N, C-alpha and C positions, 0 to 999 in steps of 0.2 A: 623202863622204857628204852633207855639208851643201850642197855645190854641186849634187849630184844632186837633193836635196830641192827646192832652188829651181827647178831646171830642170823637175822633174816637176810643180810647181805650175801651170805654164802649158802644159805639153806642149812639143813641138818640141825644140830643141837649144841653147837659150840659158838660162844660160851653158853652154858646152861643157865637159864633165867632163874630157876628155883634155887640152884646152888648159890648163885651170887646173892640172891635175896637173903638166904639163910646166913651167908657169910657176913653180909651187912649187919644183920641182927647181932651176930656174935662179936662183931667189931664195935658195937655200941649204938647202932641206929635204933631209934625207938619207934619206928613205924616204916611201913613200905607202902608207897603209892604207885598205882598203875593207872594208865589212861588208855583203855581199849577203844580204838577207833573202828568205824565200820569197815575200812579197807584193810584192817589188821596190819598196817605197815610197821608197827613195832609190837606192842603187847597184843597177843591173840586171846580170844575167849578161852581157849584151852589152857593158856597160862594162868588165867584167873582161877579156873577150877583147880589147877594143880597146886597153886600157892595157898589157897584158902585153908586146907586142913593142916598145913605144915608150919605156917608162920606163928611165932609166939608173941609178936608185938602187934601194934595196931595195924590193921589192913584197911587202906583207904582206896576206894575206886572212884576215879573222877572221869567226867565225860559229859557230853551233851545229852540231855534227857529225852532222847528219841525212844520209841517203843522198845526196840531191841536192847537198848542200854538199861531201861527200867526193868525189863524182864530178867536180864543178867543179874542186876543188883538184888532183885527179890529172890532169885534162886540161890545166890551165893551168900547173901546176908553178911556183908562186911561190917567192920566196926564203925566205919564212917563212909559216907558218900558225899562227894563234892561235885556240885553242878557247875559246868562251865558253858559259856555261850558260843562254843566253837561250831562252825559249820563243818561238814565232812570233808570239804576241800581245803580247809586251812592247814598250813604247814605246822603251825603251833598256835597256842593261845596268844591273842594279841589285844585283849581287852577284857574288862570285867562286865558283869551284867548291868544293863540299864534296868534297875529294879522297878522304877516307876512304869516304864513302858511294858515290862514283862510281868507285872505283879500278878495278874490273873493266871497266866500260864504257870508261873512258879508256885503259886498257891495250890493249883491243881496237882502238880507233880509232888509237892510235899505232902499233900493229903494221901497220895498213893503210898508214900514211904512211912508215914506216921499216922497215929490216931487223930492228931489234930494238925492243922496247918501251922507252920512256923519252923524256922531253922534254929539249931543250937548254936551255930557259929557262922561267921562270915569270914571269907578269905580276902585279904588285901592283894590285889594284882599289882605286883611291885616292879614291873618293867619300867614305868616312868621314873620311879625312884632310882633304879639302877642306872638308867641312862643319864639322869641329871646329876648323879652323885659326884662324878669327877670334877664338874665345874663349880658346884656350890652345894655341899652336902646338907647345910642347914636349910636351904630353900627346898632341896629335894625331899627331905623327910617331913617338912612342915605339914603338907596336906594329909599325909598318912597318919601323923600323930592326931590330927583333928578327927579324921575318920575313926581312928582307934578309940578315941575318947567317946565319940557318939555310940559306937558299938558297946563299949563298956557301960555307958549310962543306960542302955536298953537291956542290959543283962545278957548280952550275946558274948560267946567266946570268940576268940580271934586267932585266925591262922594267917600266914603270909606265904607268898610264893611267886616265882618267876624272876629269873636273872639275878637272884641273890648269889653272892659269892663270898670267898674268904676276904675280899677287899671291902665289901659294903655291908656284910651281915651284922657285924658287931655294932656298928653305929646305929643301925635300925633297932637292934635289941636294946641298946642304951636308952634310946628315946621311947621305945614301947616295950618295957620289960614285962608287961603282963600278957604278951602273946602266948597262946597255948602251944603252937607248933609252927615250924617252917617246913616247907616242902621244896627240896632241892634235888635236881637230877642232872641237868646238862653240865653245870659248873662242877659239880662233885665228881662226875665221871671224867671230865676233862682234867681236873686237878689230879685225879688218881693215876692218870697216865704218867705223871712225873713223880708223885709222892707215894704211890701205892694206895690201895683201897682202905686198908686198916688205918694208916696214918691220916689219910684225908678225912675220914669220918671223925676221927678224934679232933682234928684241927677245926672242923665245923662245929663240933660240940663245944670246943673251947671258946668259940665266938659267942656262945650263949651262956657263958658263965660270968 
């Protein structure tokens, strides 16, 4: 998404989204996540179709389950789809789902994607953790550990994402070592400006060891 934002700022195809995604894989990334928005301000639908046949690792498409998003997912058939409660006007994700209030809607969407309703995993929206981490990391991680335990008790896999960084990722992993994956974009690309993309990916993977 960040690479696409940079490309779109000037038009054309530099930097090339597909090449960078393939480079990320060769540098050790174990999955690629894209978030196509209706206004295509970063990843475009064309990018999604271009990436699908070339990626060798897990391909995850995330977004709000509007009809056009559902149609894209059903056509592309990624390895994973992550549903987020973003409106088209939001700058970025700023909350997780209120699953009680949206239970009927989410069940209907999941029935579209699978033979039976139900999710394989949930994703922890970690912006509150990242914000509180500098002041009190123990208090910051505590509610996420509790949520993670509930997910595990229900047999759900666990992802995490938003504002995770080289500063706070390892502590989250120490406290929730059974996470299946973390999704990191903004911080990773920001760090890569200084460290280079290959080293940055390795530094993030080191946080998960």
